[in-house]
C-alpha positions in Angstrom: 11.4 2.6 19.9 10.6 -1.0 19.9 8.9 -2.9 17.2 7.3 -6.0 18.7 6.2 -8.3 15.8 7.1 -7.7 12.2 5.5 -10.6 10.3 2.1 -9.6 8.8 0.6 -12.6 10.5 1.3 -14.1 13.9 3.3 -17.3 14.2 4.9 -17.0 10.8 8.1 -15.7 9.3 6.3 -14.1 6.3 7.1 -10.4 6.2 5.7 -9.8 2.7 3.6 -6.5 2.7 4.3 -6.1 6.4 3.3 -2.6 7.5 5.8 -2.9 10.3 8.7 -2.8 7.8 7.6 0.5 6.2 7.1 2.0 9.6 10.6 0.9 10.8 12.1 2.3 7.8 10.3 5.7 8.2 11.4 5.8 11.8 15.1 5.1 10.9 14.9 7.8 8.2 13.6 10.2 10.8 16.7 9.5 13.0 15.0 7.2 15.6 16.7 4.2 17.2 14.6 1.0 16.8 14.9 -2.3 18.5 13.1 -5.2 16.7 11.7 -8.4 18.2 9.6 -11.0 16.4 10.1 -14.5 17.6 9.2 -16.1 14.3 10.5 -13.5 11.7 13.9 -12.4 13.1 16.1 -13.9 10.2 13.8 -12.8 7.4 13.6 -9.3 8.8 17.3 -9.0 9.1 17.6 -9.8 5.4 15.4 -6.8 4.6 16.6 -4.6 7.5 20.2 -5.4 8.4 21.3 -4.4 11.9 23.0 -1.0 12.1 23.9 1.7 14.6 20.2 2.8 14.8 18.6 -0.7 14.3 19.2 -3.6 16.6 17.5 -6.9 17.2 16.5 -8.1 20.7 16.8 -11.7 22.0 13.4 -11.4 23.7 10.5 -9.1 24.4 11.9 -7.9 27.8 15.2 -7.0 26.1 13.3 -5.1 23.4 11.3 -3.1 26.0 
């Protein structure tokens, strides 16, 4: 799976109350592998969801796809 955009609002790094965070957590709990890409919120997202065997961060949208 790929999560494209994690911030709750475009062009910001604000991930407070982001629905994507909860969805990603549920996917990981269900055993899915998830690749995340958000050009503005990558650092903040990694603080909440650190990279792991099932969760990785892409350098661009094509890499995520």
